[in-house]
VODREN-988031 format. One record per residue: x, z, y of N, C-alpha, C in turn; residue in three letters. Coordinates in steps of 0.2 Angstrom, whole numbers. Example, Ala and Ser with C-alpha at 12.3 -4.5 7.8 and 13.67 -1.06 7.14 Angstrom:
[node [66 39 -28] [62 39 -22] [66 39 -16] "ALA"]
[node [64 35 -11] [68 36 -5] [64 39 0] "SER"]
END
This chain:
[node [-85 -212 -789] [-90 -214 -785] [-92 -209 -779] "MET"]
[node [-91 -203 -781] [-93 -198 -776] [-87 -198 -771] "THR"]
[node [-81 -199 -773] [-75 -199 -768] [-76 -205 -763] "GLY"]
[node [-78 -211 -766] [-79 -217 -762] [-84 -216 -757] "LEU"]
[node [-90 -213 -759] [-95 -211 -754] [-93 -206 -749] "ARG"]
[node [-89 -201 -751] [-86 -197 -746] [-82 -200 -740] "GLY"]
[node [-78 -205 -743] [-74 -209 -738] [-78 -213 -734] "ILE"]
[node [-83 -216 -736] [-87 -220 -732] [-91 -216 -727] "ARG"]
[node [-93 -210 -729] [-97 -206 -724] [-92 -204 -719] "ARG"]
[node [-86 -202 -721] [-81 -200 -716] [-80 -206 -711] "PHE"]
[node [-79 -212 -713] [-77 -218 -709] [-83 -219 -704] "ARG"]
[node [-89 -218 -707] [-95 -220 -703] [-96 -214 -698] "GLY"]
[node [-95 -208 -699] [-95 -203 -694] [-90 -204 -689] "ARG"]
[node [-84 -206 -691] [-78 -207 -686] [-80 -213 -682] "THR"]
[node [-83 -218 -684] [-85 -224 -680] [-90 -222 -675] "ILE"]
[node [-95 -218 -678] [-101 -216 -674] [-98 -211 -668] "LEU"]
[node [-94 -207 -670] [-91 -202 -665] [-87 -206 -660] "PHE"]
[node [-83 -211 -662] [-79 -215 -657] [-84 -219 -653] "GLY"]
[node [-89 -222 -655] [-94 -226 -651] [-97 -221 -646] "CYS"]
[node [-99 -215 -648] [-103 -211 -644] [-98 -208 -638] "VAL"]
[node [-92 -207 -640] [-87 -205 -635] [-85 -210 -630] "THR"]
[node [-85 -216 -633] [-83 -222 -628] [-89 -223 -624] "PHE"]
[node [-95 -222 -626] [-101 -223 -622] [-102 -218 -617] "LEU"]
[node [-100 -212 -619] [-100 -206 -614] [-95 -207 -608] "CYS"]
[node [-89 -209 -610] [-84 -210 -605] [-86 -216 -601] "VAL"]
[node [-88 -221 -604] [-90 -227 -600] [-96 -225 -595] "ALA"]
[node [-101 -221 -597] [-106 -219 -593] [-104 -215 -587] "VAL"]
[node [-99 -210 -589] [-96 -206 -584] [-92 -209 -579] "SER"]
[node [-88 -214 -581] [-84 -218 -576] [-89 -222 -572] "VAL"]
[node [-94 -225 -574] [-99 -229 -570] [-102 -225 -565] "TRP"]
[node [-105 -219 -568] [-108 -214 -563] [-104 -212 -558] "TYR"]
[node [-97 -211 -559] [-93 -208 -554] [-88 -214 -552] "SER"]
[node [-90 -220 -551] [-86 -225 -549] [-83 -224 -542] "ARG"]
[node [-87 -222 -538] [-85 -221 -531] [-80 -216 -531] "ARG"]
[node [-81 -210 -534] [-76 -205 -534] [-69 -207 -537] "LEU"]
[node [-70 -211 -543] [-64 -214 -546] [-60 -219 -541] "LEU"]
[node [-64 -223 -537] [-61 -227 -532] [-58 -223 -526] "TYR"]
[node [-61 -218 -524] [-58 -214 -519] [-51 -211 -522] "LEU"]
[node [-51 -208 -528] [-46 -205 -531] [-40 -210 -531] "THR"]
[node [-41 -216 -533] [-36 -221 -534] [-33 -223 -527] "TRP"]
[node [-37 -224 -522] [-35 -225 -515] [-30 -219 -513] "LEU"]
[node [-32 -213 -514] [-28 -208 -512] [-22 -207 -516] "LEU"]
[node [-22 -208 -522] [-16 -206 -527] [-11 -212 -526] "ALA"]
[node [-13 -218 -524] [-9 -224 -524] [-6 -225 -517] "THR"]
[node [-8 -221 -512] [-6 -222 -505] [2 -224 -505] "LEU"]
[node [6 -220 -508] [14 -221 -508] [15 -228 -510] "PRO"]
[node [12 -231 -514] [13 -238 -517] [10 -243 -512] "LEU"]
[node [5 -241 -508] [1 -246 -504] [3 -246 -497] "ARG"]
[node [6 -241 -495] [7 -239 -488] [10 -245 -484] "TRP"]
[node [16 -248 -486] [19 -253 -482] [17 -260 -483] "GLU"]
[node [12 -261 -488] [9 -267 -489] [5 -270 -483] "LYS"]
[node [7 -276 -481] [4 -278 -475] [4 -286 -475] "ASP"]
[node [-2 -289 -474] [-2 -296 -474] [2 -300 -469] "GLU"]
[node [3 -296 -463] [7 -299 -458] [14 -295 -457] "GLN"]
[node [18 -298 -454] [25 -295 -453] [27 -296 -446] "ALA"]
[node [31 -291 -443] [33 -291 -437] [39 -296 -436] "SER"]
[node [42 -297 -430] [48 -301 -430] [54 -298 -434] "TYR"]
[node [54 -292 -435] [60 -289 -439] [58 -290 -446] "SER"]
[node [52 -292 -448] [51 -292 -455] [48 -286 -458] "GLY"]
[node [47 -281 -454] [43 -275 -456] [36 -276 -455] "ARG"]
[node [32 -271 -458] [25 -272 -458] [23 -272 -450] "PRO"]
[node [18 -276 -449] [16 -277 -442] [13 -271 -438] "SER"]
[node [11 -266 -442] [8 -260 -439] [14 -255 -437] "PHE"]
[node [20 -256 -439] [26 -252 -437] [28 -255 -430] "PHE"]
[node [29 -250 -425] [31 -252 -419] [37 -256 -419] "VAL"]
[node [38 -262 -416] [44 -266 -417] [46 -267 -410] "ASP"]
[node [53 -266 -408] [56 -267 -402] [55 -274 -399] "PRO"]
[node [56 -279 -403] [55 -286 -401] [48 -288 -400] "ALA"]
[node [43 -286 -404] [36 -288 -404] [33 -284 -399] "ALA"]
[node [34 -278 -398] [30 -273 -394] [34 -272 -387] "ASP"]
[node [40 -274 -387] [44 -273 -380] [45 -265 -379] "GLY"]
[node [46 -261 -384] [47 -254 -383] [54 -252 -386] "LEU"]
[node [57 -248 -381] [64 -246 -383] [63 -239 -388] "ASP"]
[node [64 -240 -394] [63 -234 -399] [67 -228 -397] "LEU"]
[node [72 -229 -394] [77 -223 -392] [74 -220 -386] "THR"]
[node [70 -223 -382] [67 -221 -376] [73 -219 -370] "PHE"]
[node [79 -222 -371] [84 -221 -367] [83 -225 -360] "GLN"]
[node [79 -230 -361] [79 -234 -355] [73 -232 -350] "SER"]
[node [69 -227 -353] [63 -224 -349] [65 -218 -345] "TYR"]
[node [62 -217 -339] [62 -211 -336] [59 -205 -340] "ASN"]
[node [62 -200 -340] [59 -194 -343] [52 -192 -341] "THR"]
[node [51 -193 -335] [44 -191 -332] [40 -197 -331] "ASN"]
[node [41 -203 -335] [37 -209 -334] [30 -208 -337] "GLN"]
[node [25 -208 -333] [18 -206 -335] [14 -212 -337] "LEU"]
[node [16 -218 -336] [12 -224 -338] [17 -229 -342] "ASP"]
[node [14 -234 -344] [17 -239 -348] [23 -243 -345] "THR"]
[node [22 -244 -338] [27 -248 -334] [27 -255 -337] "GLY"]
[node [32 -259 -334] [33 -266 -336] [27 -270 -337] "ASP"]
[node [22 -269 -333] [16 -273 -333] [11 -273 -338] "GLY"]
[node [12 -268 -343] [8 -266 -348] [2 -263 -346] "TYR"]
[node [-4 -263 -350] [-10 -260 -348] [-10 -253 -351] "ILE"]
[node [-12 -248 -347] [-13 -241 -350] [-19 -241 -354] "ASN"]
[node [-19 -241 -360] [-25 -241 -365] [-27 -234 -366] "ARG"]
[node [-22 -230 -366] [-24 -223 -368] [-25 -219 -362] "VAL"]
[node [-31 -215 -361] [-32 -212 -355] [-27 -206 -354] "PRO"]
[node [-26 -203 -348] [-21 -198 -347] [-24 -191 -348] "PRO"]
[node [-25 -190 -355] [-28 -183 -357] [-24 -180 -362] "ILE"]
[node [-23 -174 -362] [-19 -170 -367] [-24 -165 -371] "LEU"]
[node [-24 -165 -378] [-29 -161 -382] [-24 -156 -386] "HIS"]
[node [-26 -150 -386] [-23 -145 -391] [-29 -142 -394] "HIS"]
[node [-28 -140 -400] [-34 -137 -404] [-32 -130 -406] "VAL"]
[node [-36 -125 -405] [-34 -118 -407] [-41 -115 -410] "VAL"]
[node [-42 -115 -416] [-48 -113 -419] [-47 -106 -423] "LEU"]
[node [-52 -102 -424] [-52 -96 -427] [-54 -90 -423] "GLY"]
[node [-56 -85 -426] [-58 -79 -423] [-52 -75 -420] "GLU"]
[node [-52 -74 -413] [-46 -71 -410] [-40 -75 -410] "ASN"]
[node [-41 -82 -411] [-35 -86 -411] [-31 -87 -405] "ALA"]
[node [-35 -86 -399] [-32 -87 -393] [-27 -81 -392] "MET"]
[node [-29 -75 -395] [-24 -69 -394] [-19 -69 -399] "ASN"]
[node [-19 -73 -404] [-14 -73 -409] [-9 -79 -409] "ASP"]
[node [-9 -83 -403] [-5 -88 -402] [2 -86 -401] "ILE"]
[node [7 -88 -406] [14 -86 -405] [17 -88 -398] "PRO"]
[node [21 -84 -395] [24 -86 -389] [28 -93 -389] "GLN"]
[node [31 -94 -394] [35 -101 -395] [30 -107 -395] "ASP"]
[node [23 -106 -397] [18 -111 -397] [16 -111 -390] "TRP"]
[node [15 -106 -386] [13 -106 -379] [18 -110 -375] "LYS"]
[node [24 -109 -376] [30 -112 -373] [30 -119 -374] "ASP"]
[node [29 -121 -381] [29 -128 -383] [23 -132 -379] "ALA"]
[node [17 -129 -379] [12 -132 -376] [13 -133 -368] "ARG"]
[node [16 -128 -365] [17 -128 -358] [22 -134 -357] "GLN"]
[node [27 -135 -361] [32 -140 -360] [28 -147 -359] "SER"]
[node [23 -148 -363] [19 -154 -363] [15 -155 -357] "CYS"]
[node [12 -149 -355] [9 -149 -348] [13 -151 -342] "LEU"]
[node [19 -148 -342] [24 -149 -337] [26 -156 -336] "ASP"]
[node [27 -159 -342] [29 -166 -342] [23 -171 -340] "LEU"]
[node [17 -169 -340] [12 -173 -339] [7 -171 -333] "HIS"]
[node [10 -170 -327] [6 -167 -321] [1 -172 -319] "PRO"]
[node [-5 -169 -317] [-11 -172 -315] [-15 -175 -321] "GLY"]
[node [-13 -174 -327] [-17 -176 -333] [-23 -171 -334] "TRP"]
[node [-28 -174 -337] [-34 -169 -339] [-31 -165 -345] "GLU"]
[node [-33 -159 -346] [-31 -155 -351] [-37 -152 -355] "VAL"]
[node [-37 -152 -362] [-42 -149 -366] [-39 -144 -371] "TYR"]
[node [-41 -138 -370] [-39 -133 -376] [-45 -131 -380] "LEU"]
[node [-46 -134 -385] [-52 -134 -389] [-52 -127 -393] "TRP"]
[node [-57 -123 -392] [-58 -117 -395] [-64 -117 -400] "THR"]
[node [-66 -112 -403] [-72 -112 -408] [-78 -114 -404] "ASP"]
[node [-79 -111 -398] [-85 -112 -394] [-86 -119 -391] "GLU"]
[node [-80 -122 -389] [-80 -129 -386] [-81 -134 -392] "LYS"]
[node [-78 -132 -397] [-78 -137 -403] [-86 -137 -406] "ALA"]
[node [-89 -131 -406] [-96 -131 -408] [-100 -135 -404] "ARG"]
[node [-99 -135 -397] [-103 -139 -393] [-102 -146 -394] "VAL"]
[node [-96 -148 -395] [-94 -155 -396] [-97 -158 -402] "LEU"]
[node [-97 -154 -407] [-100 -156 -414] [-107 -157 -413] "VAL"]
[node [-110 -152 -410] [-118 -151 -410] [-121 -157 -406] "ASP"]
[node [-117 -158 -400] [-120 -163 -395] [-118 -170 -396] "GLU"]
[node [-112 -171 -399] [-109 -178 -399] [-109 -181 -407] "LYS"]
[node [-108 -176 -411] [-107 -178 -418] [-112 -174 -423] "PHE"]
[node [-119 -174 -422] [-123 -170 -426] [-124 -172 -433] "PRO"]
[node [-122 -179 -434] [-122 -181 -441] [-116 -178 -445] "ASP"]
[node [-111 -175 -442] [-106 -172 -445] [-106 -165 -445] "LEU"]
[node [-111 -162 -443] [-112 -155 -442] [-112 -151 -449] "LYS"]
[node [-116 -154 -454] [-116 -151 -460] [-109 -151 -464] "SER"]
[node [-106 -157 -463] [-99 -158 -466] [-94 -153 -463] "THR"]
[node [-95 -152 -456] [-90 -147 -453] [-91 -140 -455] "TRP"]
[node [-98 -138 -456] [-99 -131 -458] [-97 -130 -465] "ASP"]
[node [-97 -135 -469] [-95 -135 -477] [-88 -134 -478] "GLN"]
[node [-84 -136 -473] [-76 -135 -474] [-74 -128 -476] "TYR"]
[node [-71 -127 -482] [-69 -121 -484] [-62 -118 -480] "PRO"]
[node [-59 -123 -477] [-52 -121 -473] [-53 -123 -466] "TYR"]
[node [-50 -118 -462] [-50 -119 -455] [-46 -125 -453] "ARG"]
[node [-41 -127 -456] [-37 -132 -454] [-41 -139 -455] "ILE"]
[node [-46 -139 -459] [-50 -145 -460] [-54 -146 -454] "GLN"]
[node [-57 -141 -451] [-60 -141 -445] [-56 -143 -439] "ARG"]
[node [-50 -141 -439] [-45 -143 -434] [-43 -150 -434] "VAL"]
[node [-42 -153 -440] [-41 -160 -441] [-47 -164 -439] "ASP"]
[node [-53 -162 -441] [-59 -166 -439] [-60 -166 -432] "ALA"]
[node [-58 -160 -429] [-59 -160 -421] [-54 -165 -418] "LEU"]
[node [-48 -165 -421] [-44 -170 -418] [-47 -177 -417] "ARG"]
[node [-50 -179 -422] [-53 -186 -422] [-59 -186 -418] "TYR"]
[node [-63 -181 -418] [-69 -181 -413] [-67 -181 -406] "MET"]
[node [-62 -177 -404] [-59 -177 -397] [-56 -184 -395] "ALA"]
[node [-52 -187 -399] [-49 -193 -398] [-55 -199 -397] "LEU"]
[node [-60 -198 -401] [-65 -204 -401] [-69 -203 -395] "TYR"]
[node [-71 -197 -393] [-75 -195 -387] [-72 -196 -381] "GLU"]
[node [-66 -194 -380] [-62 -194 -374] [-56 -199 -374] "TYR"]
[node [-53 -200 -379] [-47 -204 -379] [-41 -199 -377] "GLY"]
[node [-35 -201 -377] [-30 -197 -375] [-25 -196 -380] "GLY"]
[node [-21 -190 -380] [-16 -188 -384] [-18 -181 -387] "ILE"]
[node [-18 -181 -394] [-19 -174 -397] [-12 -172 -400] "VAL"]
[node [-10 -166 -399] [-4 -163 -401] [-5 -156 -404] "LEU"]
[node [-1 -155 -409] [-1 -149 -413] [2 -143 -408] "ASP"]
[node [0 -137 -408] [2 -132 -404] [10 -131 -405] "MET"]
[node [13 -133 -411] [20 -131 -412] [24 -137 -410] "ASP"]
[node [22 -142 -406] [26 -148 -404] [28 -147 -397] "LEU"]
[node [34 -147 -396] [37 -146 -389] [39 -153 -387] "GLU"]
[node [37 -154 -381] [38 -161 -378] [45 -161 -375] "CYS"]
[node [49 -167 -376] [55 -167 -373] [55 -172 -367] "LYS"]
[node [49 -176 -367] [49 -181 -361] [41 -183 -361] "ARG"]
[node [40 -187 -356] [33 -189 -355] [31 -195 -360] "SER"]
[node [25 -195 -362] [23 -200 -367] [20 -206 -364] "LEU"]
[node [21 -207 -358] [18 -212 -354] [19 -219 -357] "GLY"]
[node [26 -221 -359] [27 -228 -361] [23 -230 -367] "PRO"]
[node [20 -225 -371] [17 -226 -377] [9 -228 -376] "LEU"]
[node [7 -227 -369] [0 -228 -368] [-2 -236 -368] "ARG"]
[node [2 -240 -370] [1 -247 -370] [-3 -249 -377] "ARG"]
[node [-3 -244 -382] [-6 -245 -388] [-13 -243 -389] "PHE"]
[node [-17 -246 -393] [-24 -244 -394] [-24 -237 -398] "GLU"]
[node [-19 -237 -403] [-18 -231 -407] [-11 -230 -409] "PHE"]
[node [-8 -224 -409] [-1 -223 -411] [-1 -216 -414] "LEU"]
[node [3 -216 -419] [5 -209 -422] [12 -210 -425] "ALA"]
[node [16 -205 -426] [23 -205 -429] [22 -205 -436] "PRO"]
[node [27 -208 -440] [27 -209 -447] [28 -202 -450] "SER"]
[node [26 -201 -456] [27 -194 -459] [31 -195 -466] "ALA"]
[node [34 -190 -468] [37 -190 -475] [33 -187 -480] "HIS"]
[node [32 -190 -486] [35 -196 -488] [32 -202 -487] "PRO"]
[node [26 -202 -484] [22 -208 -483] [17 -207 -478] "THR"]
[node [14 -213 -475] [9 -213 -470] [11 -210 -464] "GLY"]
[node [6 -208 -460] [8 -205 -453] [6 -198 -452] "PHE"]
[node [9 -195 -447] [7 -188 -446] [1 -188 -441] "SER"]
[node [-3 -183 -442] [-9 -182 -437] [-7 -176 -432] "ILE"]
[node [-1 -174 -433] [1 -168 -428] [2 -171 -421] "SER"]
[node [3 -178 -420] [3 -181 -414] [0 -188 -415] "PHE"]
[node [-6 -189 -411] [-9 -195 -411] [-11 -197 -404] "MET"]
[node [-12 -203 -403] [-14 -205 -396] [-19 -211 -398] "MET"]
[node [-24 -212 -394] [-29 -217 -395] [-33 -218 -389] "ALA"]
[node [-36 -225 -388] [-40 -226 -383] [-47 -223 -384] "SER"]
[node [-51 -222 -379] [-58 -219 -380] [-62 -224 -384] "ARG"]
[node [-66 -221 -389] [-70 -225 -393] [-66 -230 -398] "GLY"]
[node [-60 -228 -400] [-56 -232 -404] [-59 -233 -411] "ASN"]
[node [-59 -240 -413] [-62 -242 -419] [-59 -239 -425] "GLU"]
[node [-53 -238 -425] [-49 -234 -431] [-51 -227 -432] "PHE"]
[node [-52 -224 -426] [-54 -217 -426] [-61 -216 -428] "ILE"]
[node [-65 -221 -426] [-72 -222 -429] [-72 -222 -436] "SER"]
[node [-68 -226 -439] [-68 -227 -446] [-66 -221 -450] "ALA"]
[node [-61 -217 -447] [-59 -210 -450] [-65 -206 -450] "ILE"]
[node [-69 -205 -444] [-75 -201 -443] [-80 -203 -448] "LEU"]
[node [-81 -209 -449] [-86 -212 -454] [-85 -210 -461] "GLN"]
[node [-78 -209 -463] [-76 -207 -469] [-76 -200 -471] "SER"]
[node [-77 -196 -466] [-76 -188 -467] [-81 -186 -473] "LEU"]
[node [-87 -188 -472] [-92 -186 -477] [-90 -188 -484] "LYS"]
[node [-88 -194 -485] [-86 -197 -492] [-80 -193 -495] "MET"]
[node [-75 -191 -491] [-69 -188 -494] [-70 -181 -494] "TYR"]
[node [-75 -178 -492] [-76 -171 -492] [-77 -168 -499] "ASN"]
[node [-72 -166 -502] [-72 -164 -509] [-67 -159 -510] "ARG"]
[node [-68 -154 -515] [-63 -149 -516] [-58 -152 -521] "ARG"]
[node [-53 -156 -519] [-49 -160 -523] [-44 -155 -527] "TRP"]
[node [-45 -155 -534] [-42 -150 -538] [-42 -143 -537] "LEU"]
[node [-47 -141 -532] [-48 -134 -530] [-42 -131 -528] "ALA"]
[node [-37 -135 -525] [-31 -132 -522] [-31 -133 -514] "THR"]
[node [-29 -128 -510] [-29 -129 -503] [-26 -135 -500] "PRO"]
[node [-19 -136 -502] [-15 -141 -499] [-18 -148 -501] "TYR"]
[node [-20 -149 -507] [-22 -156 -509] [-29 -157 -506] "VAL"]
[node [-33 -152 -506] [-40 -153 -503] [-39 -155 -496] "THR"]
[node [-35 -151 -492] [-35 -153 -485] [-32 -160 -484] "VAL"]
[node [-26 -162 -487] [-23 -168 -486] [-27 -174 -488] "MET"]
[node [-31 -173 -493] [-36 -178 -496] [-42 -179 -492] "PHE"]
[node [-44 -174 -489] [-51 -174 -486] [-51 -175 -478] "SER"]
[node [-46 -172 -475] [-45 -173 -467] [-38 -174 -465] "THR"]
[node [-33 -173 -469] [-26 -173 -466] [-23 -179 -466] "GLY"]
[node [-17 -180 -465] [-13 -186 -464] [-13 -191 -469] "GLY"]
[node [-14 -188 -476] [-14 -193 -481] [-21 -196 -481] "HIS"]
[node [-26 -192 -480] [-33 -195 -479] [-33 -201 -474] "PHE"]
[node [-31 -199 -468] [-31 -204 -462] [-27 -210 -463] "ALA"]
[node [-21 -209 -467] [-17 -215 -468] [-20 -219 -474] "SER"]
[node [-24 -216 -478] [-28 -220 -483] [-33 -225 -479] "THR"]
[node [-36 -222 -475] [-41 -226 -471] [-38 -231 -467] "ILE"]
[node [-31 -230 -465] [-27 -235 -461] [-26 -241 -466] "HIS"]
[node [-25 -240 -472] [-24 -245 -477] [-30 -250 -478] "THR"]
[node [-36 -247 -476] [-42 -251 -477] [-44 -255 -471] "LEU"]
[node [-40 -255 -466] [-42 -259 -460] [-40 -266 -461] "GLN"]
[node [-44 -270 -458] [-43 -278 -459] [-37 -279 -454] "GLN"]
[node [-36 -277 -448] [-31 -279 -444] [-27 -272 -442] "ASN"]
[node [-22 -271 -447] [-19 -264 -446] [-13 -265 -440] "ARG"]
[node [-12 -271 -438] [-7 -272 -433] [-9 -268 -426] "SER"]
[node [-15 -267 -425] [-18 -264 -419] [-16 -256 -419] "GLN"]
[node [-16 -254 -425] [-15 -246 -425] [-8 -245 -427] "TYR"]
[node [-4 -243 -422] [3 -243 -423] [6 -236 -426] "LYS"]
[node [11 -237 -430] [15 -231 -432] [22 -231 -430] "VAL"]
[node [24 -226 -427] [31 -225 -424] [36 -223 -429] "LEU"]
[node [41 -227 -431] [45 -225 -436] [52 -224 -433] "THR"]
[node [57 -230 -433] [63 -229 -430] [67 -235 -430] "GLY"]
[node [73 -235 -428] [77 -241 -428] [80 -243 -435] "THR"]
[node [84 -249 -435] [87 -251 -441] [92 -246 -443] "GLU"]
[node [96 -243 -439] [101 -239 -440] [98 -232 -442] "ASP"]
[node [92 -230 -439] [89 -223 -441] [82 -224 -442] "ASN"]
[node [80 -226 -447] [73 -228 -449] [68 -222 -448] "PRO"]
[node [71 -216 -449] [66 -210 -448] [67 -206 -441] "THR"]
[node [69 -210 -436] [70 -207 -430] [65 -203 -427] "LEU"]
[node [58 -206 -428] [52 -203 -426] [48 -199 -431] "HIS"]
[node [51 -199 -437] [47 -196 -442] [46 -188 -441] "THR"]
[node [40 -186 -442] [39 -179 -442] [38 -176 -449] "LEU"]
[node [42 -171 -451] [42 -168 -457] [45 -161 -457] "ASN"]
[node [41 -156 -457] [44 -149 -456] [47 -149 -449] "GLY"]
[node [52 -145 -449] [56 -144 -443] [60 -150 -441] "LYS"]
[node [59 -153 -436] [62 -159 -434] [62 -160 -427] "ALA"]
[node [67 -165 -425] [68 -166 -418] [68 -174 -417] "SER"]
[node [64 -177 -413] [64 -184 -412] [66 -185 -404] "THR"]
[node [66 -191 -402] [67 -193 -395] [61 -190 -391] "PRO"]
[node [56 -189 -394] [50 -187 -390] [48 -180 -390] "LEU"]
[node [49 -177 -396] [46 -170 -397] [51 -166 -401] "VAL"]
[node [51 -159 -401] [54 -155 -406] [48 -152 -410] "ASN"]
[node [48 -153 -416] [43 -150 -420] [45 -143 -423] "HIS"]
[node [42 -138 -421] [44 -131 -423] [43 -130 -431] "LEU"]
[node [39 -134 -434] [38 -134 -441] [35 -128 -444] "GLY"]
[node [30 -125 -441] [27 -119 -443] [24 -120 -450] "SER"]
[node [20 -126 -451] [16 -127 -457] [13 -121 -459] "SER"]
[node [9 -118 -454] [6 -112 -456] [0 -112 -461] "SER"]
[node [-2 -118 -462] [-8 -118 -467] [-5 -120 -474] "TRP"]
[node [1 -122 -475] [4 -124 -482] [3 -118 -487] "HIS"]
[node [2 -119 -493] [1 -114 -498] [6 -116 -504] "THR"]
[node [5 -113 -510] [9 -113 -516] [9 -121 -518] "TYR"]
[node [3 -124 -518] [2 -131 -521] [7 -136 -517] "ASP"]
[node [8 -134 -510] [12 -139 -507] [19 -139 -509] "ALA"]
[node [22 -133 -511] [28 -132 -514] [29 -135 -521] "ALA"]
[node [23 -135 -525] [24 -139 -531] [24 -146 -530] "ILE"]
[node [20 -149 -526] [20 -156 -524] [27 -158 -522] "ILE"]
[node [30 -154 -517] [37 -156 -515] [42 -156 -520] "VAL"]
[node [42 -151 -525] [46 -151 -530] [46 -157 -535] "LEU"]
[node [39 -158 -537] [38 -164 -541] [40 -171 -538] "LEU"]
[node [39 -171 -531] [41 -177 -527] [49 -178 -527] "GLY"]
[node [53 -173 -527] [60 -173 -527] [63 -175 -534] "HIS"]
[node [59 -173 -539] [61 -174 -545] [59 -181 -548] "VAL"]
[node [53 -182 -547] [50 -188 -550] [49 -194 -546] "PHE"]
[node [49 -193 -539] [47 -198 -534] [40 -196 -532] "GLY"]
[node [38 -198 -526] [32 -196 -523] [26 -199 -525] "TRP"]
[node [26 -204 -529] [20 -207 -532] [17 -203 -538] "THR"]
[node [22 -200 -541] [20 -196 -547] [16 -190 -546] "VAL"]
[node [18 -185 -541] [13 -180 -540] [6 -182 -537] "PRO"]
[node [6 -187 -533] [0 -189 -530] [-5 -191 -535] "PHE"]
[node [-2 -195 -540] [-6 -198 -546] [-8 -192 -550] "LEU"]
[node [-4 -187 -552] [-6 -182 -556] [-11 -178 -553] "LEU"]
[node [-10 -176 -547] [-15 -172 -543] [-22 -175 -542] "PHE"]
[node [-21 -182 -540] [-27 -186 -539] [-31 -187 -545] "GLY"]
[node [-28 -189 -551] [-32 -190 -557] [-35 -183 -560] "LEU"]
[node [-31 -178 -559] [-33 -171 -562] [-39 -169 -557] "ALA"]
[node [-39 -170 -551] [-44 -169 -546] [-50 -173 -548] "GLY"]
[node [-49 -179 -550] [-55 -183 -552] [-59 -180 -558] "PHE"]
[node [-55 -179 -563] [-58 -176 -569] [-62 -169 -568] "TRP"]
[node [-59 -165 -564] [-62 -159 -562] [-68 -160 -559] "LEU"]
[node [-68 -164 -554] [-74 -165 -550] [-79 -169 -554] "LEU"]
[node [-77 -173 -559] [-82 -176 -563] [-85 -171 -568] "LEU"]
[node [-81 -167 -571] [-84 -162 -576] [-89 -157 -572] "PHE"]
[node [-87 -155 -566] [-91 -151 -561] [-98 -154 -560] "HIS"]
[node [-98 -161 -558] [-104 -164 -557] [-108 -165 -563] "ARG"]
[node [-105 -167 -569] [-109 -167 -575] [-112 -160 -577] "LEU"]
[node [-108 -155 -576] [-111 -148 -577] [-117 -147 -573] "PHE"]
[node [-116 -149 -567] [-122 -147 -562] [-128 -151 -564] "GLN"]
[node [-127 -158 -566] [-133 -162 -569] [-136 -158 -575] "ILE"]
[node [-131 -156 -580] [-134 -152 -586] [-138 -146 -584] "HIS"]
[node [-136 -142 -579] [-139 -136 -577] [-146 -138 -574] "ARG"]
[node [-146 -143 -570] [-152 -146 -566] [-157 -148 -572] "ILE"]
[node [-155 -152 -576] [-159 -154 -582] [-162 -149 -586] "SER"]
[node [-158 -144 -587] [-161 -138 -591] [-166 -134 -587] "LYS"]
[node [-165 -133 -581] [-170 -130 -576] [-176 -134 -576] "TRP"]
[node [-176 -140 -575] [-182 -144 -575] [-186 -144 -582] "LYS"]
[node [-182 -144 -587] [-185 -143 -594] [-189 -136 -595] "ASN"]
[node [-186 -131 -592] [-189 -124 -593] [-195 -124 -588] "LYS"]
[node [-195 -127 -582] [-200 -127 -578] [-206 -131 -580] "GLU"]
[node [-205 -137 -584] [-210 -141 -587] [-213 -137 -593] "SER"]
[node [-209 -133 -596] [-212 -129 -602] [-217 -124 -599] "ILE"]
[node [-215 -120 -594] [-219 -115 -591] [-225 -118 -588] "TYR"]
[node [-225 -124 -585] [-231 -127 -583] [-236 -129 -588] "ARG"]
[node [-233 -131 -594] [-238 -133 -600] [-241 -127 -602] "VAL"]
[node [-237 -121 -603] [-239 -115 -605] [-245 -112 -601] "ALA"]
END
């Protein structure tokens, strides 16, 4: 009888423990459902990127630039190297403005000579265009005067590259034009592309690159990106590369792209059937439009880990692993904060009673 009672007690405790555990997990998931949703969107981007309700004439997603549908020569051989507008009767939707961003203390003095030469090549190929070189002082004025609701988010960013990324979106929304990384050397004028409301080159392994973007002033997609900065501003897995890519970088912007109702307006420049990665920017690369010096100056150890996992297991695996791990770390951090706050309130109430 004693042994039977012990077994029943053990079973009862096991069931109780299981119920309590299930309840805690369910409450945690419900409480952090928005965080879980964001994590799922970011982690599954490689699986969802090319999914599109519409298809272009070639059968590719409608947001990929298509030669037949969009009337664009993807090789650019039929355009003059110095062509500053769309030509062929198309409307110039993107204003003639070039943006470059250089943030950081003494950043202007630390610009490598090859970066200066790369930027100058773009200026030379776009004579008469407005030119903006965004520094800390100019960026602060833009944020304070035009985007005061994002000021706290801007100040909270732990990494300078996050402010660089956010400033790209702000400058594009406020002025329109073309934003280029300092290590992009222009090989020809970008005028023929001004026919699109938004355009960016594809990136490896998924999404598009924010190293080179062009948009009309007040663009709705850029607005959606800006409106999402606060929500995605988290220390994802507490690692630099994942945090940047998931909060402000190309992975983040590409995720917002997948949430747009009509993605066909927001173009991604890929390549031809014979060379689908013709315009893809990934590290050091050369396309018909630009030479990418591939500095990747902000990449850290976690970027190398993700690349290694991507080559071994496929690119969905590392994003899922890092995304889910980041979710649980953020969840435990939030629960710990709630626990500390509740303990502090209990102590405060005891002191008041005393």
